[in-house]
Backbone as JSON Lines, residues from 0, in Angstrom:
{"i":0,"aa":"X","n":[9.62,20.45,7.64],"ca":[10.53,19.46,8.68],"c":[9.54,19.97,9.75]}
{"i":1,"aa":"X","n":[9.46,19.31,11.05],"ca":[8.85,19.84,12.43],"c":[10.38,20.4,12.83]}
{"i":2,"aa":"X","n":[9.37,21.76,13.09],"ca":[10.08,22.43,14.19],"c":[11.25,21.7,15.54]}
{"i":3,"aa":"X","n":[10.46,20.61,15.66],"ca":[10.98,20.5,16.81],"c":[11.96,19.14,16.75]}
{"i":4,"aa":"X","n":[12.22,18.74,15.76],"ca":[13.27,17.87,15.47],"c":[15.04,18.06,14.91]}
{"i":5,"aa":"X","n":[15.37,18.65,15.37],"ca":[17.13,18.6,14.6],"c":[17.43,17.58,13.99]}
{"i":6,"aa":"X","n":[17.15,18.56,12.55],"ca":[18.5,16.79,11.88],"c":[19.81,16.86,11.93]}
{"i":7,"aa":"X","n":[19.85,15.74,11.93],"ca":[21.83,15.72,11.78],"c":[21.84,14.86,9.72]}
{"i":8,"aa":"X","n":[23.06,15.08,10.05],"ca":[23.79,15.21,9.0],"c":[23.35,13.39,7.86]}
{"i":9,"aa":"X","n":[23.16,12.48,9.5],"ca":[22.28,11.09,8.55],"c":[20.95,11.21,8.56]}
{"i":10,"aa":"X","n":[20.66,11.75,9.57],"ca":[18.9,12.44,8.56],"c":[19.3,12.93,7.46]}
{"i":11,"aa":"X","n":[19.36,13.87,7.31],"ca":[19.68,13.99,5.94],"c":[19.83,13.28,4.64]}
{"i":12,"aa":"X","n":[20.69,12.83,4.72],"ca":[21.37,11.47,4.04],"c":[20.06,10.86,3.72]}
{"i":13,"aa":"X","n":[19.72,10.34,4.85],"ca":[18.2,9.33,4.33],"c":[17.56,9.6,4.18]}
{"i":14,"aa":"X","n":[17.23,10.95,4.21],"ca":[15.5,11.4,3.73],"c":[16.04,11.82,2.2]}
{"i":15,"aa":"X","n":[16.32,12.23,2.03],"ca":[17.25,12.9,0.59],"c":[17.14,11.7,0.19]}
{"i":16,"aa":"X","n":[17.81,10.52,-0.18],"ca":[17.52,9.51,-0.52],"c":[16.19,8.98,-1.07]}
{"i":17,"aa":"X","n":[15.94,8.69,0.34],"ca":[14.23,7.89,-0.04],"c":[13.41,8.36,-0.76]}
{"i":18,"aa":"X","n":[13.98,10.29,-0.94],"ca":[13.15,10.95,-1.95],"c":[13.38,10.82,-2.98]}
{"i":19,"aa":"X","n":[15.18,10.85,-3.32],"ca":[15.23,10.77,-4.54],"c":[15.93,9.81,-5.44]}
{"i":20,"aa":"X","n":[16.09,8.99,-4.19],"ca":[17.5,7.99,-5.19],"c":[16.54,6.6,-4.78]}
{"i":21,"aa":"X","n":[16.15,5.59,-3.69],"ca":[15.93,5.35,-3.64],"c":[14.25,4.87,-3.55]}
{"i":22,"aa":"X","n":[13.33,3.82,-3.5],"ca":[12.03,4.04,-3.11],"c":[12.09,3.0,-1.36]}
{"i":23,"aa":"X","n":[13.51,2.83,-0.28],"ca":[13.16,2.03,0.21],"c":[14.78,1.58,1.02]}
{"i":24,"aa":"X","n":[14.74,2.06,2.2],"ca":[16.04,0.98,3.15],"c":[15.16,0.32,3.99]}
{"i":25,"aa":"X","n":[16.54,-0.78,3.95],"ca":[15.98,-1.94,5.16],"c":[16.72,-1.88,6.37]}
{"i":26,"aa":"X","n":[16.08,-1.94,7.51],"ca":[17.46,-1.17,8.66],"c":[18.37,-1.67,8.61]}
{"i":27,"aa":"X","n":[19.1,-2.95,8.57],"ca":[20.33,-3.69,8.46],"c":[21.1,-3.39,7.49]}
{"i":28,"aa":"X","n":[20.76,-3.01,6.87],"ca":[21.95,-2.52,5.64],"c":[21.69,-1.2,5.49]}
{"i":29,"aa":"X","n":[21.18,-0.19,6.28],"ca":[21.4,1.37,6.29],"c":[21.76,1.53,7.5]}
{"i":30,"aa":"X","n":[21.8,1.29,8.62],"ca":[22.7,0.54,9.9],"c":[23.91,0.6,9.81]}
{"i":31,"aa":"X","n":[24.5,-0.63,8.64],"ca":[25.79,-1.28,8.44],"c":[26.52,0.56,7.51]}
{"i":32,"aa":"X","n":[25.4,1.17,6.78],"ca":[25.9,1.88,5.77],"c":[26.11,3.41,6.79]}
{"i":33,"aa":"X","n":[24.94,3.62,7.16],"ca":[24.89,4.78,7.56],"c":[25.61,5.32,9.09]}
{"i":34,"aa":"X","n":[25.01,3.86,9.69],"ca":[25.34,4.3,11.3],"c":[26.67,3.09,11.66]}
{"i":35,"aa":"X","n":[27.32,3.1,10.89],"ca":[29.16,2.4,11.22],"c":[28.33,0.48,11.91]}
{"i":36,"aa":"X","n":[27.75,-0.13,11.76],"ca":[27.26,-1.36,11.84],"c":[26.18,-1.27,13.14]}
{"i":37,"aa":"X","n":[26.05,-0.01,14.24],"ca":[25.38,0.17,15.17],"c":[23.28,-0.16,14.83]}
{"i":38,"aa":"X","n":[23.01,-1.16,15.28],"ca":[21.79,-1.2,14.46],"c":[20.74,-0.92,15.22]}
{"i":39,"aa":"X","n":[21.24,-0.68,16.83],"ca":[20.26,-0.26,17.63],"c":[19.95,1.31,18.03]}
{"i":40,"aa":"X","n":[21.04,2.14,17.5],"ca":[21.1,3.55,17.07],"c":[20.69,4.05,15.95]}
{"i":41,"aa":"X","n":[20.6,2.74,14.88],"ca":[20.22,3.19,13.8],"c":[18.71,2.96,14.16]}
{"i":42,"aa":"X","n":[18.11,2.47,14.6],"ca":[17.05,2.09,15.17],"c":[16.16,2.59,16.14]}
{"i":43,"aa":"X","n":[16.95,3.46,17.11],"ca":[16.27,4.81,17.8],"c":[16.21,5.87,17.28]}
{"i":44,"aa":"X","n":[17.2,6.3,15.9],"ca":[16.64,7.75,15.93],"c":[15.74,7.07,14.2]}
{"i":45,"aa":"X","n":[15.63,6.31,13.58],"ca":[14.96,6.16,12.67],"c":[13.5,6.01,13.3]}
{"i":46,"aa":"X","n":[13.46,5.76,14.88],"ca":[11.41,5.67,15.51],"c":[11.86,6.87,15.63]}
{"i":47,"aa":"X","n":[12.25,8.32,15.75],"ca":[12.56,9.12,15.92],"c":[11.72,9.94,14.79]}
{"i":48,"aa":"X","n":[12.6,9.48,13.71],"ca":[11.9,10.46,12.5],"c":[10.55,9.36,12.03]}
{"i":49,"aa":"X","n":[10.29,8.48,12.46],"ca":[8.82,7.74,12.19],"c":[7.99,8.9,12.86]}
{"i":50,"aa":"X","n":[8.3,9.0,14.53],"ca":[7.44,9.31,15.15],"c":[7.04,11.12,14.71]}
{"i":51,"aa":"X","n":[8.24,11.44,14.23],"ca":[7.89,13.63,13.19],"c":[7.5,13.48,12.08]}
{"i":52,"aa":"X","n":[6.92,11.82,11.77],"ca":[6.04,12.26,10.18],"c":[6.45,11.76,9.15]}
{"i":53,"aa":"X","n":[7.99,11.73,9.0],"ca":[9.29,11.88,8.16],"c":[9.79,10.22,7.24]}
{"i":54,"aa":"X","n":[8.88,9.54,7.55],"ca":[9.42,7.65,7.6],"c":[8.2,7.22,7.7]}
{"i":55,"aa":"X","n":[7.87,6.12,6.94],"ca":[7.3,5.13,7.56],"c":[8.01,4.02,7.67]}
{"i":56,"aa":"X","n":[7.4,2.95,8.5],"ca":[8.59,1.83,8.74],"c":[7.37,0.63,9.36]}
{"i":57,"aa":"X","n":[7.69,-0.47,7.75],"ca":[6.82,-1.09,7.71],"c":[7.63,-2.74,7.59]}
{"i":58,"aa":"X","n":[6.76,-3.61,7.69],"ca":[7.27,-5.34,8.07],"c":[7.24,-5.58,7.25]}
{"i":59,"aa":"X","n":[7.94,-6.29,5.74],"ca":[7.63,-7.13,4.77],"c":[8.62,-8.81,4.74]}
{"i":60,"aa":"X","n":[7.64,-8.81,4.25],"ca":[8.7,-10.28,3.74],"c":[9.92,-10.05,2.51]}
{"i":61,"aa":"X","n":[10.84,-10.06,2.5],"ca":[11.98,-9.95,1.29],"c":[13.14,-11.0,1.62]}
{"i":62,"aa":"X","n":[13.55,-11.55,0.51],"ca":[14.45,-12.21,0.54],"c":[15.59,-11.94,1.2]}
{"i":63,"aa":"X","n":[17.1,-12.17,1.63],"ca":[18.19,-12.08,2.2],"c":[19.12,-11.66,0.94]}
{"i":64,"aa":"X","n":[19.55,-10.0,0.54],"ca":[20.41,-10.08,-0.61],"c":[22.06,-10.61,-0.16]}
{"i":65,"aa":"X","n":[22.62,-10.92,-1.34],"ca":[24.07,-11.08,-1.65],"c":[24.6,-10.32,-1.94]}
{"i":66,"aa":"X","n":[25.97,-10.7,-0.92],"ca":[26.81,-9.39,-0.68],"c":[27.04,-9.15,-2.28]}
{"i":67,"aa":"X","n":[27.11,-7.12,-2.22],"ca":[27.58,-6.64,-3.32],"c":[28.98,-5.88,-3.19]}
{"i":68,"aa":"X","n":[30.24,-6.26,-3.77],"ca":[31.52,-6.05,-3.78],"c":[31.77,-5.44,-5.23]}
{"i":69,"aa":"X","n":[30.83,-5.32,-5.94],"ca":[31.01,-4.04,-7.51],"c":[30.35,-5.48,-8.5]}
{"i":70,"aa":"X","n":[29.97,-4.81,-9.57],"ca":[29.08,-5.14,-10.6],"c":[29.44,-6.58,-11.08]}
{"i":71,"aa":"X","n":[28.2,-7.08,-10.88],"ca":[28.23,-9.02,-11.92],"c":[28.99,-8.89,-13.46]}
{"i":72,"aa":"X","n":[28.35,-7.5,-14.19],"ca":[28.51,-7.05,-15.75],"c":[28.91,-5.99,-15.96]}
{"i":73,"aa":"X","n":[29.53,-5.59,-16.37],"ca":[29.59,-3.81,-17.11],"c":[30.17,-3.92,-18.5]}
{"i":74,"aa":"X","n":[29.77,-3.09,-19.63],"ca":[30.17,-2.47,-20.81],"c":[29.58,-1.16,-21.0]}
{"i":75,"aa":"X","n":[30.47,-0.69,-21.81],"ca":[30.33,0.44,-22.68],"c":[30.63,0.08,-23.92]}
{"i":76,"aa":"X","n":[30.02,1.09,-24.75],"ca":[30.28,0.91,-26.17],"c":[31.51,1.26,-26.96]}
{"i":77,"aa":"X","n":[31.97,0.51,-27.39],"ca":[32.61,-0.1,-28.45],"c":[33.44,-1.95,-28.0]}
{"i":78,"aa":"X","n":[32.4,-2.22,-26.65],"ca":[33.11,-3.87,-25.79],"c":[32.22,-4.57,-26.97]}
{"i":79,"aa":"X","n":[33.06,-5.6,-27.0],"ca":[32.24,-7.05,-27.41],"c":[30.84,-6.75,-26.77]}
{"i":80,"aa":"X","n":[29.51,-8.04,-27.66],"ca":[28.13,-8.06,-26.81],"c":[28.17,-9.1,-26.16]}
{"i":81,"aa":"X","n":[27.81,-8.61,-24.5],"ca":[27.74,-9.73,-23.9],"c":[27.16,-10.95,-23.57]}
{"i":82,"aa":"X","n":[27.77,-11.88,-22.88],"ca":[27.65,-13.64,-23.43],"c":[25.67,-13.53,-22.14]}
{"i":83,"aa":"X","n":[24.95,-12.66,-22.75],"ca":[23.79,-13.21,-21.87],"c":[23.39,-13.99,-21.37]}
{"i":84,"aa":"X","n":[24.01,-15.53,-21.32],"ca":[23.35,-16.38,-20.79],"c":[24.68,-16.87,-19.77]}
{"i":85,"aa":"X","n":[25.96,-16.31,-20.26],"ca":[26.51,-16.53,-18.55],"c":[26.36,-15.26,-17.83]}
{"i":86,"aa":"X","n":[26.23,-14.09,-18.06],"ca":[26.17,-13.09,-16.85],"c":[23.82,-13.49,-16.3]}
{"i":87,"aa":"X","n":[23.71,-14.53,-16.93],"ca":[21.76,-15.07,-16.28],"c":[22.39,-16.16,-15.08]}
{"i":88,"aa":"X","n":[23.03,-16.49,-15.67],"ca":[23.88,-17.67,-14.84],"c":[24.42,-16.95,-13.56]}
{"i":89,"aa":"X","n":[25.56,-16.29,-13.37],"ca":[26.0,-15.15,-12.53],"c":[25.07,-14.59,-11.85]}
{"i":90,"aa":"X","n":[23.85,-14.43,-12.1],"ca":[22.82,-13.43,-11.29],"c":[21.9,-14.54,-10.83]}
{"i":91,"aa":"X","n":[21.43,-15.93,-10.85],"ca":[20.07,-16.77,-10.65],"c":[21.42,-17.47,-9.48]}
{"i":92,"aa":"X","n":[22.38,-17.51,-9.17],"ca":[22.76,-18.79,-8.9],"c":[23.08,-17.67,-7.26]}
{"i":93,"aa":"X","n":[23.38,-16.68,-7.37],"ca":[23.19,-16.31,-6.15],"c":[21.89,-15.86,-5.26]}
{"i":94,"aa":"X","n":[20.98,-16.0,-6.18],"ca":[19.49,-16.77,-5.32],"c":[19.17,-17.99,-4.72]}
{"i":95,"aa":"X","n":[19.8,-18.72,-4.62],"ca":[19.53,-20.28,-4.63],"c":[19.38,-20.68,-3.03]}
{"i":96,"aa":"X","n":[18.35,-20.85,-2.38],"ca":[18.05,-21.36,-0.72],"c":[18.06,-19.64,0.01]}
{"i":97,"aa":"X","n":[17.35,-18.88,-0.62],"ca":[17.35,-17.91,0.15],"c":[15.77,-17.89,0.17]}
{"i":98,"aa":"X","n":[15.41,-17.96,1.06],"ca":[14.18,-17.64,1.87],"c":[13.7,-16.48,2.16]}
{"i":99,"aa":"X","n":[12.24,-16.05,1.89],"ca":[11.83,-15.43,2.62],"c":[12.03,-14.73,3.91]}
{"i":100,"aa":"X","n":[12.16,-13.78,4.12],"ca":[12.33,-13.36,6.34],"c":[11.8,-12.3,6.01]}
{"i":101,"aa":"X","n":[10.68,-12.26,7.18],"ca":[10.36,-10.17,7.41],"c":[10.97,-9.85,7.97]}
{"i":102,"aa":"X","n":[11.38,-8.48,7.22],"ca":[12.38,-7.56,6.84],"c":[11.48,-5.67,7.01]}
{"i":103,"aa":"X","n":[12.43,-5.41,8.34],"ca":[11.96,-4.27,8.68],"c":[12.39,-3.16,7.56]}
{"i":104,"aa":"X","n":[11.51,-2.41,7.01],"ca":[11.98,-1.04,5.7],"c":[11.57,-0.26,6.38]}
{"i":105,"aa":"X","n":[11.7,1.15,5.67],"ca":[11.61,2.33,5.84],"c":[11.28,2.89,4.41]}
{"i":106,"aa":"X","n":[10.26,4.09,4.71],"ca":[9.91,4.73,3.57],"c":[9.86,6.33,3.33]}
{"i":107,"aa":"X","n":[9.91,7.23,2.58],"ca":[9.69,8.45,2.76],"c":[8.42,8.74,3.11]}
{"i":108,"aa":"X","n":[8.23,9.42,4.18],"ca":[6.63,10.32,4.02],"c":[6.42,11.37,2.79]}
{"i":109,"aa":"X","n":[4.71,11.26,2.66],"ca":[4.96,12.23,2.15],"c":[5.25,14.1,1.9]}
{"i":110,"aa":"X","n":[5.79,14.13,3.38],"ca":[6.0,16.13,3.41],"c":[7.47,15.69,3.03]}
{"i":111,"aa":"X","n":[8.38,14.38,3.54],"ca":[9.66,14.59,3.12],"c":[9.9,14.77,2.13]}
{"i":112,"aa":"X","n":[9.1,13.84,1.04],"ca":[8.86,13.9,-0.62],"c":[8.86,15.41,-0.91]}
{"i":113,"aa":"X","n":[7.69,16.03,-0.63],"ca":[7.31,17.35,-0.64],"c":[8.51,18.17,-0.38]}
{"i":114,"aa":"X","n":[9.24,18.39,0.74],"ca":[10.47,19.23,1.06],"c":[11.67,18.51,0.06]}
{"i":115,"aa":"X","n":[11.89,17.31,-0.14],"ca":[13.68,17.22,-0.47],"c":[13.28,16.83,-2.44]}
{"i":116,"aa":"X","n":[12.13,16.59,-2.82],"ca":[11.49,16.86,-3.97],"c":[11.09,14.92,-4.49]}
{"i":117,"aa":"X","n":[11.58,14.48,-5.52],"ca":[10.74,13.08,-6.12],"c":[9.19,13.27,-6.23]}
{"i":118,"aa":"X","n":[9.09,11.72,-6.22],"ca":[7.8,11.51,-6.18],"c":[7.28,10.61,-5.03]}
{"i":119,"aa":"X","n":[6.04,11.1,-4.32],"ca":[5.14,10.4,-3.44],"c":[5.07,8.91,-3.45]}
{"i":120,"aa":"X","n":[5.08,8.16,-2.42],"ca":[5.29,7.01,-2.65],"c":[3.79,6.28,-2.18]}
{"i":121,"aa":"X","n":[3.43,6.77,-1.49],"ca":[1.79,7.01,-0.43],"c":[1.95,5.73,0.36]}
{"i":122,"aa":"X","n":[2.74,5.45,0.96],"ca":[3.08,4.36,2.11],"c":[2.62,3.67,1.64]}
{"i":123,"aa":"X","n":[3.28,2.91,0.45],"ca":[3.5,1.78,-0.54],"c":[4.32,1.05,-0.49]}
{"i":124,"aa":"X","n":[4.61,-0.33,-0.43],"ca":[5.84,-0.8,-1.06],"c":[4.87,-1.93,-1.9]}
{"i":125,"aa":"X","n":[6.32,-1.7,-2.97],"ca":[5.95,-2.19,-4.52],"c":[6.55,-4.17,-4.06]}
{"i":126,"aa":"X","n":[5.68,-4.14,-5.53],"ca":[5.46,-6.19,-4.81],"c":[6.92,-6.54,-5.14]}
{"i":127,"aa":"X","n":[8.2,-5.62,-5.53],"ca":[9.37,-6.54,-5.51],"c":[10.13,-6.13,-4.45]}
{"i":128,"aa":"X","n":[9.85,-6.45,-3.05],"ca":[10.72,-5.56,-2.14],"c":[12.28,-6.19,-2.08]}
{"i":129,"aa":"X","n":[12.55,-7.22,-2.28],"ca":[13.98,-7.63,-2.84],"c":[14.57,-7.39,-3.81]}
{"i":130,"aa":"X","n":[13.8,-7.19,-4.79],"ca":[14.64,-5.82,-5.85],"c":[14.86,-4.29,-4.74]}
{"i":131,"aa":"X","n":[13.84,-3.66,-4.5],"ca":[13.69,-2.39,-4.29],"c":[14.95,-2.43,-3.42]}
{"i":132,"aa":"X","n":[15.21,-3.29,-2.02],"ca":[16.21,-3.4,-1.44],"c":[17.6,-3.49,-2.04]}
{"i":133,"aa":"X","n":[17.51,-4.46,-2.51],"ca":[18.48,-4.33,-4.0],"c":[20.01,-3.17,-4.39]}
{"i":134,"aa":"X","n":[18.28,-2.3,-5.08],"ca":[18.9,-0.87,-5.17],"c":[19.06,-0.06,-4.34]}
{"i":135,"aa":"X","n":[18.69,-0.59,-3.55],"ca":[18.97,0.18,-2.87],"c":[20.68,0.47,-1.33]}
{"i":136,"aa":"X","n":[20.93,-1.22,-2.32],"ca":[22.42,-1.62,-1.63],"c":[23.0,-0.58,-2.6]}
{"i":137,"aa":"X","n":[23.22,-1.14,-3.92],"ca":[23.56,-0.37,-4.78],"c":[24.34,0.67,-4.49]}
{"i":138,"aa":"X","n":[22.97,1.71,-4.08],"ca":[23.25,3.26,-4.33],"c":[23.85,3.51,-2.59]}
{"i":139,"aa":"X","n":[23.81,2.59,-1.9],"ca":[24.49,2.14,-0.32],"c":[25.48,2.27,-0.55]}
{"i":140,"aa":"X","n":[26.09,1.3,-1.83],"ca":[27.77,0.87,-2.08],"c":[28.29,2.65,-2.37]}
{"i":141,"aa":"X","n":[28.0,2.98,-3.23],"ca":[28.28,4.45,-4.41],"c":[28.61,5.22,-3.03]}
{"i":142,"aa":"X","n":[27.13,4.83,-2.19],"ca":[27.09,6.37,-1.5],"c":[28.65,6.48,-0.4]}
{"i":143,"aa":"X","n":[28.95,5.37,0.06],"ca":[30.18,4.8,0.59],"c":[31.73,4.76,0.15]}
{"i":144,"aa":"X","n":[31.58,4.49,-1.31],"ca":[33.23,3.98,-2.06],"c":[33.59,4.92,-2.99]}
{"i":145,"aa":"X","n":[31.72,5.61,-3.94],"ca":[31.71,6.56,-4.93],"c":[30.8,7.43,-4.57]}
{"i":146,"aa":"X","n":[30.52,8.84,-4.05],"ca":[30.34,9.54,-3.38],"c":[29.74,10.76,-4.95]}
{"i":147,"aa":"X","n":[30.43,10.53,-5.4],"ca":[30.28,11.61,-6.9],"c":[29.35,10.97,-7.5]}
{"i":148,"aa":"X","n":[29.0,9.55,-7.7],"ca":[28.11,8.77,-8.59],"c":[27.25,8.41,-7.85]}
{"i":149,"aa":"X","n":[26.9,8.01,-6.85],"ca":[25.38,8.69,-5.79],"c":[25.23,9.69,-5.68]}
{"i":150,"aa":"X","n":[25.68,10.85,-5.94],"ca":[25.03,12.1,-6.5],"c":[24.89,12.67,-7.81]}
{"i":151,"aa":"X","n":[25.1,12.31,-8.38],"ca":[25.11,12.04,-9.35],"c":[23.69,10.93,-9.74]}
{"i":152,"aa":"X","n":[23.51,10.14,-9.11],"ca":[22.3,8.97,-9.5],"c":[21.0,9.7,-9.58]}
{"i":153,"aa":"X","n":[19.81,8.98,-10.46],"ca":[18.17,9.01,-10.33],"c":[17.25,8.15,-10.38]}
{"i":154,"aa":"X","n":[17.28,8.31,-9.75],"ca":[16.06,6.34,-8.76],"c":[15.18,6.39,-10.23]}
{"i":155,"aa":"X","n":[15.15,5.36,-10.04],"ca":[13.49,4.69,-11.42],"c":[12.37,5.28,-11.35]}
{"i":156,"aa":"X","n":[12.15,5.89,-10.27],"ca":[11.02,6.72,-10.68],"c":[10.7,8.69,-10.58]}
{"i":157,"aa":"X","n":[12.38,8.99,-10.82],"ca":[12.07,9.67,-11.59],"c":[12.22,9.54,-12.78]}
{"i":158,"aa":"X","n":[13.06,8.68,-13.35],"ca":[13.32,8.55,-14.86],"c":[12.21,7.93,-15.73]}
{"i":159,"aa":"X","n":[11.22,7.25,-14.86],"ca":[10.36,6.85,-15.5],"c":[9.37,7.7,-16.66]}
{"i":160,"aa":"X","n":[9.1,9.21,-16.26],"ca":[7.95,9.78,-16.83],"c":[8.68,9.86,-18.27]}
{"i":161,"aa":"X","n":[10.41,10.45,-18.68],"ca":[11.15,10.33,-19.77],"c":[11.27,9.12,-20.0]}
{"i":162,"aa":"X","n":[10.56,7.78,-20.51],"ca":[11.31,6.88,-20.89],"c":[9.56,6.0,-21.15]}
{"i":163,"aa":"X","n":[9.01,6.18,-21.82],"ca":[7.5,5.47,-21.58],"c":[8.17,4.97,-22.68]}
{"i":164,"aa":"X","n":[7.24,3.88,-22.56],"ca":[7.31,2.77,-23.92],"c":[9.18,2.29,-24.38]}
{"i":165,"aa":"X","n":[9.8,2.68,-22.87],"ca":[11.31,2.02,-23.46],"c":[11.83,0.89,-21.98]}
{"i":166,"aa":"X","n":[12.89,0.69,-22.74],"ca":[13.3,-0.16,-21.11],"c":[13.14,0.84,-20.11]}
{"i":167,"aa":"X","n":[12.87,0.51,-18.85],"ca":[13.74,1.47,-17.75],"c":[14.44,0.79,-16.75]}
{"i":168,"aa":"X","n":[15.65,1.53,-16.39],"ca":[16.46,0.57,-15.48],"c":[16.85,1.44,-13.84]}
{"i":169,"aa":"X","n":[16.79,0.65,-13.32],"ca":[16.54,1.31,-11.57],"c":[17.03,2.87,-11.74]}
{"i":170,"aa":"X","n":[18.63,3.09,-12.47],"ca":[19.02,4.3,-11.67],"c":[19.7,4.92,-13.19]}
{"i":171,"aa":"X","n":[19.56,6.14,-13.62],"ca":[20.82,6.38,-13.98],"c":[21.54,7.22,-13.98]}
{"i":172,"aa":"X","n":[22.95,6.98,-14.08],"ca":[24.07,8.45,-13.56],"c":[23.5,9.64,-14.66]}
{"i":173,"aa":"X","n":[23.31,10.87,-14.16],"ca":[23.63,12.02,-14.71],"c":[24.96,12.66,-14.75]}
{"i":174,"aa":"X","n":[25.46,12.92,-15.67],"ca":[26.73,14.13,-16.2],"c":[26.3,15.61,-15.57]}
{"i":175,"aa":"X","n":[27.42,16.24,-15.88],"ca":[27.6,17.2,-15.18],"c":[26.66,18.31,-15.49]}
{"i":176,"aa":"X","n":[26.14,18.28,-17.16],"ca":[25.82,18.6,-17.7],"c":[23.96,18.48,-18.22]}
{"i":177,"aa":"X","n":[23.98,17.08,-17.45],"ca":[22.56,16.95,-16.45],"c":[21.58,16.59,-17.69]}
{"i":178,"aa":"X","n":[23.33,15.38,-18.37],"ca":[22.61,14.03,-19.62],"c":[23.34,12.62,-18.97]}
{"i":179,"aa":"X","n":[22.39,11.82,-19.45],"ca":[22.56,10.33,-18.7],"c":[23.76,9.81,-19.12]}
{"i":180,"aa":"X","n":[24.8,9.36,-18.56],"ca":[26.01,8.88,-18.54],"c":[26.11,7.31,-18.2]}
{"i":181,"aa":"X","n":[25.09,6.61,-17.84],"ca":[25.52,5.65,-17.22],"c":[23.98,5.1,-16.82]}
{"i":182,"aa":"X","n":[23.84,4.08,-17.34],"ca":[22.56,2.91,-16.71],"c":[23.16,2.35,-15.66]}
{"i":183,"aa":"X","n":[22.21,1.77,-14.76],"ca":[22.37,1.18,-13.51],"c":[21.49,0.08,-13.08]}
{"i":184,"aa":"X","n":[21.51,-1.17,-13.13],"ca":[20.59,-2.9,-12.86],"c":[20.89,-2.84,-11.99]}
{"i":185,"aa":"X","n":[19.95,-3.08,-10.78],"ca":[20.67,-4.25,-10.45],"c":[19.51,-5.88,-10.65]}
{"i":186,"aa":"X","n":[20.67,-7.02,-10.55],"ca":[19.71,-8.39,-11.18],"c":[19.6,-9.05,-10.05]}
{"i":187,"aa":"X","n":[17.84,-9.08,-10.49],"ca":[17.67,-10.48,-9.46],"c":[18.05,-11.94,-10.81]}
{"i":188,"aa":"X","n":[16.8,-12.38,-10.94],"ca":[17.12,-14.11,-11.1],"c":[16.71,-13.63,-12.68]}
{"i":189,"aa":"X","n":[17.47,-12.94,-13.49],"ca":[17.53,-11.96,-14.93],"c":[17.61,-13.47,-15.97]}
{"i":190,"aa":"X","n":[16.83,-13.89,-16.95],"ca":[17.08,-14.65,-17.79],"c":[17.63,-13.81,-18.97]}
{"i":191,"aa":"X","n":[18.33,-14.18,-20.18],"ca":[19.07,-13.62,-21.02],"c":[18.24,-12.96,-21.98]}
{"i":192,"aa":"X","n":[17.26,-13.01,-22.23],"ca":[16.44,-12.56,-23.16],"c":[16.06,-11.13,-22.48]}
{"i":193,"aa":"X","n":[15.94,-10.53,-20.96],"ca":[15.36,-10.3,-20.19],"c":[17.5,-9.02,-20.29]}
{"i":194,"aa":"X","n":[18.35,-9.55,-20.59],"ca":[20.12,-9.21,-19.76],"c":[19.67,-8.42,-21.95]}
{"i":195,"aa":"X","n":[19.51,-9.3,-22.92],"ca":[19.64,-9.19,-24.27],"c":[18.92,-7.93,-24.04]}
{"i":196,"aa":"X","n":[17.19,-7.46,-24.22],"ca":[16.56,-6.36,-24.18],"c":[17.53,-5.08,-23.06]}
{"i":197,"aa":"X","n":[17.98,-5.56,-22.13],"ca":[18.44,-4.48,-21.21],"c":[19.8,-3.99,-22.27]}
{"i":198,"aa":"X","n":[20.86,-4.68,-22.55],"ca":[22.52,-4.41,-23.1],"c":[21.09,-3.66,-24.69]}
{"i":199,"aa":"X","n":[20.29,-3.85,-25.64],"ca":[20.12,-3.56,-26.59],"c":[19.49,-1.77,-26.54]}
{"i":200,"aa":"X","n":[18.87,-1.62,-25.59],"ca":[18.52,-0.27,-25.01],"c":[19.89,0.61,-25.24]}
{"i":201,"aa":"X","n":[20.45,0.4,-23.93],"ca":[21.65,1.13,-23.51],"c":[22.99,0.69,-25.17]}
{"i":202,"aa":"X","n":[22.39,-0.02,-25.85],"ca":[23.51,0.04,-27.07],"c":[22.66,1.35,-27.99]}
{"i":203,"aa":"X","n":[21.78,0.99,-28.08],"ca":[21.15,2.08,-29.26],"c":[21.38,3.41,-28.84]}
{"i":204,"aa":"X","n":[21.05,3.62,-27.53],"ca":[21.42,4.65,-26.6],"c":[23.1,5.28,-26.6]}
{"i":205,"aa":"X","n":[23.22,4.07,-26.81],"ca":[24.97,4.45,-26.7],"c":[25.43,4.98,-25.25]}
{"i":206,"aa":"X","n":[24.85,4.06,-24.32],"ca":[25.48,4.05,-22.73],"c":[25.85,3.49,-22.3]}
{"i":207,"aa":"X","n":[26.76,3.65,-21.2],"ca":[27.62,2.32,-20.79],"c":[26.64,1.84,-19.53]}
{"i":208,"aa":"X","n":[26.39,0.69,-19.14],"ca":[25.66,0.12,-18.09],"c":[26.75,-0.42,-16.8]}
{"i":209,"aa":"X","n":[26.04,-0.82,-16.4],"ca":[26.94,-2.19,-14.77],"c":[25.22,-2.46,-14.7]}
{"i":210,"aa":"X","n":[25.64,-4.04,-14.49],"ca":[24.27,-5.15,-14.11],"c":[25.07,-5.51,-12.31]}
{"i":211,"aa":"X","n":[24.73,-5.21,-11.49],"ca":[24.8,-5.16,-9.95],"c":[24.43,-6.81,-9.33]}
C-alpha cells in the first residue's frame, strides 16, 4: 500500500471486496451503499485510490439493474422442486426496456490484490458487466443488511479452481468450519434450463441457494 495514502475504513471495505468478493463496483451503487448516497464524495475518494494505483476506473456499457430487495427465489434441501418456468419469467421480466448506458466502474489493481489476496483481474472487464454489477449489488445488500453473510461470501473467481467441470455459482457462503453452506446466484435473463441445471447441482450437493 502507498505510504502517502492513509486508508480509511471505507477504503478497506472497497478494496477487500474488489479483491476477494466481486469483480467490480459501479460508482452509483458504491456511493449509495458505502458513502450514504453522496456520489461526489465517493467519486473524490475513488479518484484518490485511482491516483494511488489501488483501483482502475473504466467506463463501459451496462444495463441499469433492477431494484434488489431480497432473493427472487430461495431453496433448501427438503423443499419441493422449483418451478423453473415461473422463476425464469420473474427474472426476465425485470430486464424489459433496459437499454445499455455508459457506466463508471472500478476494479482492483494488481497491487491491491497482492495485498488483500484474491486473483488479479489484469485491468480487464468481462463481457458480462451487467451481471457482474448485479453480483456486486447482492454483496452490497449483504454488507448493509447481513454483514456476517458478506464476510462469509467467496466470489466466483476464488471458487472457480475448485469446481472444474461443475456448475459455477456467482458466490458461495462459507461456514465457520470453511465448508460451503449456501450458493448465491444473480439472475440475468435466465431460461428454465439454466435454472434447472443450477438447481440440480445444488440439490446434488445438498446445498441451499438463493437466486437474486
